[in-house]
C-alpha positions as CSV (number, residue, x, y, z in Angstrom):
1,X,-55.5,28.1,-15.2
2,X,-55.6,29.7,-11.8
3,X,-52.6,31.9,-12.7
4,X,-54.4,33.2,-15.8
5,X,-57.5,34.1,-13.8
6,X,-55.4,35.9,-11.2
7,X,-53.7,37.9,-13.9
8,X,-57.0,38.8,-15.5
9,X,-58.4,40.1,-12.1
10,X,-55.3,42.2,-11.6
11,X,-55.7,43.7,-15.1
12,X,-59.4,44.6,-14.5
13,X,-58.6,46.2,-11.2
14,X,-56.1,48.5,-12.8
15,X,-58.7,49.7,-15.4
16,X,-60.0,52.6,-13.3
17,X,-63.3,54.2,-14.2
18,X,-63.1,57.4,-16.1
19,X,-65.1,59.3,-13.6
20,X,-62.5,58.6,-10.9
21,X,-60.2,60.9,-12.7
22,X,-60.3,64.4,-11.3
23,X,-62.0,67.0,-13.4
24,X,-60.6,70.3,-12.2
25,X,-63.0,73.3,-12.3
26,X,-62.2,76.1,-14.5
27,X,-59.7,78.5,-12.7
28,X,-62.0,81.5,-13.2
29,X,-65.0,80.0,-11.3
30,X,-65.0,80.2,-7.5
31,X,-65.0,76.9,-5.6
32,X,-68.4,76.1,-4.0
33,X,-69.5,73.7,-1.3
34,X,-70.9,71.4,-4.0
35,X,-67.5,71.3,-5.7
36,X,-65.9,70.2,-2.4
37,X,-68.6,67.5,-1.8
38,X,-68.1,66.2,-5.3
39,X,-64.3,66.1,-4.8
40,X,-64.7,64.3,-1.5
41,X,-67.0,61.7,-3.2
42,X,-64.4,61.1,-5.9
43,X,-61.6,60.7,-3.3
44,X,-63.7,58.1,-1.4
45,X,-64.3,56.3,-4.7
46,X,-60.6,56.2,-5.4
47,X,-59.8,55.0,-1.9
48,X,-62.3,52.1,-2.4
49,X,-60.7,51.3,-5.7
50,X,-57.2,51.2,-4.1
51,X,-58.5,48.9,-1.3
52,X,-59.9,46.6,-3.9
53,X,-56.6,46.6,-5.8
54,X,-54.7,45.7,-2.6
55,X,-57.1,42.8,-2.0
56,X,-56.7,41.5,-5.5
57,X,-52.9,41.8,-5.3
58,X,-52.8,39.8,-2.1
59,X,-55.1,37.1,-3.6
60,X,-52.9,36.9,-6.7
61,X,-49.7,36.5,-4.5
62,X,-51.4,33.6,-2.6
63,X,-52.3,31.9,-5.8
64,X,-48.8,32.4,-7.2
65,X,-47.2,30.9,-4.1
66,X,-49.5,27.9,-4.4
67,X,-48.6,27.3,-8.0
68,X,-44.9,27.5,-7.2
69,X,-45.3,24.9,-4.4
70,X,-47.0,22.5,-6.7
71,X,-44.3,22.9,-9.3
72,X,-41.6,21.9,-6.8
73,X,-43.2,18.7,-5.8
74,X,-41.4,15.5,-7.0
75,X,-42.4,14.3,-10.5
76,X,-44.3,17.5,-11.4
77,X,-41.8,19.2,-13.5
78,X,-38.1,19.5,-14.4
79,X,-36.1,21.7,-11.9
80,X,-35.0,25.0,-13.2
81,X,-31.4,25.8,-14.1
82,X,-31.1,27.9,-10.9
83,X,-32.2,24.9,-8.8
84,X,-29.7,22.6,-10.3
85,X,-26.4,22.0,-8.4
86,X,-23.2,22.7,-10.2
87,X,-22.0,19.9,-12.4
88,X,-18.9,19.5,-10.2
89,X,-21.0,18.4,-7.3
90,X,-22.8,15.7,-9.2
91,X,-21.2,12.2,-8.7
92,X,-19.2,11.0,-11.7
93,X,-20.0,7.6,-13.1
94,X,-17.5,5.0,-12.0
95,X,-14.8,4.2,-14.5
96,X,-15.1,0.7,-15.9
97,X,-12.5,-1.6,-14.5
98,X,-10.2,-3.4,-16.8
99,X,-9.7,-6.9,-15.7
100,X,-6.0,-7.7,-15.2
101,X,-4.5,-10.2,-17.5
102,X,-3.5,-13.3,-15.6
103,X,0.2,-13.9,-15.6
104,X,1.2,-17.1,-17.2
105,X,2.2,-19.7,-14.6
106,X,6.0,-20.3,-14.4
107,X,6.9,-23.8,-15.4
108,X,9.1,-25.5,-12.9
109,X,10.9,-28.8,-12.4
110,X,13.1,-30.5,-9.9
111,X,16.7,-31.7,-9.4
112,X,17.6,-34.8,-7.4
113,X,20.9,-36.3,-6.6
114,X,23.5,-37.0,-4.0
115,X,26.5,-35.3,-2.4
116,X,29.4,-37.3,-0.9
117,X,32.2,-36.0,1.3
118,X,30.0,-33.2,2.8
119,X,30.2,-34.7,6.3
120,X,26.5,-33.8,6.9
121,X,27.2,-30.1,6.4
122,X,26.9,-29.8,2.6
123,X,24.5,-27.4,0.9
124,X,23.2,-27.4,-2.7
125,X,21.9,-24.2,-4.4
126,X,21.0,-22.6,-7.8
127,X,23.7,-20.1,-8.6
128,X,22.3,-18.3,-11.7
129,X,18.9,-17.0,-10.2
130,X,19.2,-13.9,-8.0
131,X,16.5,-12.5,-5.8
132,X,16.5,-10.5,-2.5
133,X,15.0,-11.8,0.7
134,X,13.5,-9.8,3.7
135,X,13.7,-12.8,6.0
136,X,15.3,-13.3,9.4
137,X,17.5,-16.2,10.6
138,X,19.5,-16.8,13.8
139,X,22.9,-18.2,14.7
140,X,22.9,-18.7,18.5
141,X,25.9,-18.6,20.8
142,X,25.4,-21.5,23.2
143,X,27.9,-23.7,25.0
144,X,30.7,-21.5,23.6
145,X,29.8,-22.7,20.1
146,X,27.8,-21.3,17.2
147,X,24.5,-23.2,16.7
148,X,23.8,-24.1,14.0
149,X,27.5,-24.2,13.0
150,X,26.5,-24.0,9.3
151,X,23.6,-21.7,8.2
152,X,22.3,-21.0,4.7
153,X,20.3,-17.8,4.1
154,X,19.2,-16.0,0.9
155,X,20.8,-12.7,0.0
156,X,19.2,-9.8,2.0
157,X,18.4,-11.9,5.1
158,X,19.0,-10.5,8.6
159,X,20.9,-12.8,10.8
160,X,20.6,-12.5,14.6
161,X,23.3,-13.5,17.0
162,X,21.7,-14.0,20.4
163,X,24.1,-14.8,23.4
164,X,22.7,-17.8,25.3
165,X,25.8,-18.2,27.5
166,X,26.6,-16.7,30.9
167,X,29.8,-15.2,29.5
168,X,30.5,-12.3,27.1
169,X,30.9,-13.0,23.4
170,X,32.2,-10.8,20.6
171,X,31.0,-12.0,17.2
172,X,33.0,-10.8,14.2
173,X,33.9,-11.7,10.6
174,X,36.9,-10.7,8.4
175,X,35.2,-12.0,5.2
176,X,35.7,-9.5,2.3
177,X,32.4,-7.7,1.4
178,X,30.7,-9.2,4.5
179,X,33.0,-8.2,7.4
180,X,31.5,-7.0,10.7
181,X,32.3,-6.6,14.4
182,X,29.4,-6.7,16.8
183,X,31.5,-6.0,19.9
184,X,31.2,-7.7,23.3
185,X,27.7,-8.3,24.8
186,X,26.4,-10.4,27.7
187,X,23.9,-13.2,28.1
188,X,20.4,-12.3,26.9
189,X,21.5,-9.7,24.5
190,X,21.4,-10.1,20.7
191,X,22.9,-8.2,17.7
192,X,22.3,-8.7,14.0
193,X,23.8,-8.3,10.6
194,X,22.1,-8.2,7.2
195,X,23.8,-10.4,4.6
196,X,23.9,-8.5,1.3
197,X,26.6,-10.3,-0.7
198,X,26.3,-13.9,-1.8
199,X,29.2,-16.1,-0.7
200,X,30.6,-17.8,2.4
201,X,30.9,-15.8,5.6
202,X,33.2,-17.2,8.2
203,X,32.1,-16.1,11.7
204,X,34.4,-16.1,14.9
205,X,34.2,-15.0,18.5
206,X,37.0,-12.6,19.5
207,X,37.1,-14.1,23.0
208,X,36.8,-17.9,22.3
209,X,39.0,-19.3,19.5
210,X,37.1,-22.6,19.3
211,X,33.9,-20.8,18.1
212,X,33.7,-21.0,14.3
213,X,30.6,-20.7,12.2
214,X,29.8,-20.6,8.5
215,X,27.0,-18.7,6.8
216,X,26.4,-19.5,3.2
217,X,24.7,-16.5,1.6
218,X,22.9,-17.9,-1.5
219,X,21.7,-15.8,-4.5
220,X,18.1,-16.8,-3.9
221,X,16.0,-19.1,-1.8
222,X,16.6,-22.0,-4.2
223,X,18.8,-24.1,-1.9
224,X,18.6,-27.3,0.2
225,X,20.6,-29.2,2.7
226,X,21.2,-32.9,1.8
227,X,20.2,-35.6,4.3
228,X,22.8,-37.5,6.4
229,X,23.4,-39.9,3.5
230,X,23.9,-37.0,1.1
231,X,20.6,-37.4,-0.8
232,X,18.9,-34.2,-1.8
233,X,15.9,-32.9,-3.8
234,X,15.8,-29.3,-5.0
235,X,12.2,-28.5,-6.2
236,X,10.5,-25.5,-7.8
237,X,13.3,-24.7,-10.2
238,X,12.2,-22.7,-13.3
239,X,12.4,-24.8,-16.5
240,X,15.6,-24.1,-18.4
241,X,19.4,-24.4,-18.2
242,X,20.9,-23.7,-14.8
243,X,24.1,-23.8,-12.9
244,X,24.0,-25.8,-9.6
245,X,26.6,-25.6,-6.8
246,X,27.5,-28.0,-4.0
247,X,29.4,-26.7,-1.0
248,X,30.6,-27.7,2.4
249,X,32.9,-26.0,5.0
250,X,36.6,-26.2,4.0
251,X,35.8,-27.9,0.7
252,X,36.2,-26.6,-2.8
253,X,32.7,-25.9,-4.3
254,X,31.7,-28.1,-7.2
255,X,29.7,-26.7,-10.1
256,X,27.4,-28.6,-12.5
257,X,25.2,-27.4,-15.3
258,X,21.8,-29.1,-16.0
259,X,18.7,-28.7,-18.0
260,X,15.5,-28.7,-15.9
261,X,12.2,-29.8,-17.4
262,X,8.6,-30.3,-16.2
263,X,8.9,-34.0,-16.6
264,X,11.4,-36.3,-14.9
265,X,13.7,-34.6,-12.3
266,X,17.2,-33.9,-13.5
267,X,19.8,-36.0,-11.7
268,X,23.2,-34.7,-10.3
269,X,26.0,-36.2,-8.2
270,X,28.7,-34.3,-6.3
271,X,31.9,-35.5,-4.6
272,X,33.3,-33.0,-2.2
273,X,36.8,-33.1,-0.6
274,X,37.1,-31.3,2.7
275,X,40.3,-30.0,4.2
276,X,41.4,-29.3,7.8
277,X,40.6,-26.1,9.7
278,X,43.8,-24.1,10.3
279,X,44.5,-21.7,13.1
280,X,43.0,-18.2,12.9
281,X,43.7,-14.9,14.6
282,X,41.4,-12.5,16.5
283,X,39.8,-9.4,15.0
284,X,43.0,-7.5,15.6
285,X,45.1,-10.0,13.7
286,X,46.7,-11.2,16.9
287,X,47.0,-14.8,18.3
288,X,44.4,-15.6,20.9
289,X,45.6,-15.3,24.6
290,X,44.9,-17.6,27.5
291,X,41.4,-16.3,28.2
292,X,39.5,-19.4,29.5
293,X,36.0,-18.0,30.2
């Protein structure tokens, strides 16, 4: 309403009276003092008209600014296209999350049994399941012996060989696919090897012939060491048909096949026959000398 009134005032102001228009005298009549007075009066009238127009224009602008301010207040009207931010700046609605389907639980069972002839150093493991470990194990050099003398680790395990003795040791192995030579190092130092191939790794010291260790690298973490009486229990075996191996140092491995179910544990028995440890050479294929330390 106020904007319409302002526009009407402005239109009325621009409608100048007809007498404000100059009426030039005929060119053949001389200009008199009365003509000059009349012209001066007309000029004064036009000046007053211009002043009034300027006042009306200023009043109109103030009213227009007030109308625009009211239009920008929240909830009064929709913002114009110029006031809108580009669509790329507007937050996008979050995409609906699709719930992940739960994986079916793996059905597992167990194997129990007994190993005879292992001499307390037997190991039993599943041979047909292969995984890779990122674990760490240790075989210490202490009292000029490897401790533990028999160590089982899953494929991919890093085995540390810390020297706990006050003498130098040089750990090495000539086992195919798992050979290594750590060189000589002193007490307090340690070196390591990552076991990548399943199988038995025989470990020696190049300075002490009596130091012999065995690392059984199993295909997965599904292994166990029987108790002193040979009894064992191997849990968490996936249901199905599996190949199970019993092993001990210097004994021929025994293999058995078994069906594992969720019910009663499968039962197995192994009878190992161990042989004697023969002489071995150093890492250069030479007989050990008379080094006593």
